[in-house]
N, C-alpha and C positions, 0 to 999 in steps of 0.2 A: 398831283401825280406822283406815284411812287417811283422807287429806284428802277425797277424792272420796266415800267412803262416808259420812262426816260431813256433808258438803255435801248429799247426796241425802236423808239422814235429816232434816236441817234443813228442806229444801224440802217434806217431808211433815208437818211439825209445825203444830200449832195456832198457834204463834207466828208462823210464816211467813204464815199466812192472815191475821193481824192486820196484819202488815207490808204484805201485798198491798192490804188494804182502805185502809190509811193512805196508800199511795202513789197508789191509785186517787183518793182524795179530792183529793190535790194536783194530779191531772191534770184535774180537773173545772173547767171554765171558768166564768165569772161567769153564763153562760147555762145552767149546769147540765149541759152536754154534756161527756162525757169524750173527750179527744182524745190521740193520740200526742204525747208531749212532744218528739219529734224532728221528725216530718213534718207533724203536725197532723191526720192522717186521724181520722175517727170510727168507722172500720170495724176491728173486731177480727178475730181474737183479740188480746188485749194480753198482754204479759209485763212482769214487774218485772225491771229490769236493775240489777245491781250495777256501779256504776263501779269502777274499779280500786281506789280508796281505800276503797270500801265493803267489799271483801273482808276488809280488816283488822278489820272490826267485825261479822263473821259472828256471828249470835246476839244482836247489840246493835243491830240496824238501827233500831228504833224511836227510838232516841236519835240516829240519824244519817240521818234521812229526806232530808236535803238531798243526800245522796250517792246516792240511789236514783232511778231513772227509770222512767216507765210508757210503754213503747213498744209499737207495733204489732208483730206477729210479723215482718213484712218488715224493719222497721228493726233489730229485735233479731237476726234472722238475719244481716243485712248486717254488723252490728257484730262478730259473731263469725266472719265470713268465710264464710258459708254461702249467699250469695246476692247479687244485684245491689242497688245502692243505689236505694231506691224514691224518692229525691229527685232522681235523675239520669235523665232519660228516655234510652231507648236505641232504636235502630232494630230492626226485625224481624230483621235479619241478626245484629246484635249479640245479641239475645235467643236466637236459634237456636244461636249459638255457645256462649252460657252454658249452655244446655240440653244440648248435646253434651258439654260438660265434666263434667256431673254423673255 
């Protein structure tokens, strides 16, 4: 089984669900509200992001939670090159150009 197949299997595991819950707890503020750790939005959906270093600990994330991030989908997509930066406002013209490129 290749790396991608192992990764996808890992994402479907009970262990990964525990990782997601632990990272979500880290993203909860003192007020009890869960926010994106990058842009601060309270609106999901949210994804758990492996930092580059975290990939070295695949399957051992609970021991390396400091390397994991809880980001809104827009920030996660941006980080992986699939959308605009939600923290950088753009004009309607820029947005239309981004949509045309999709």
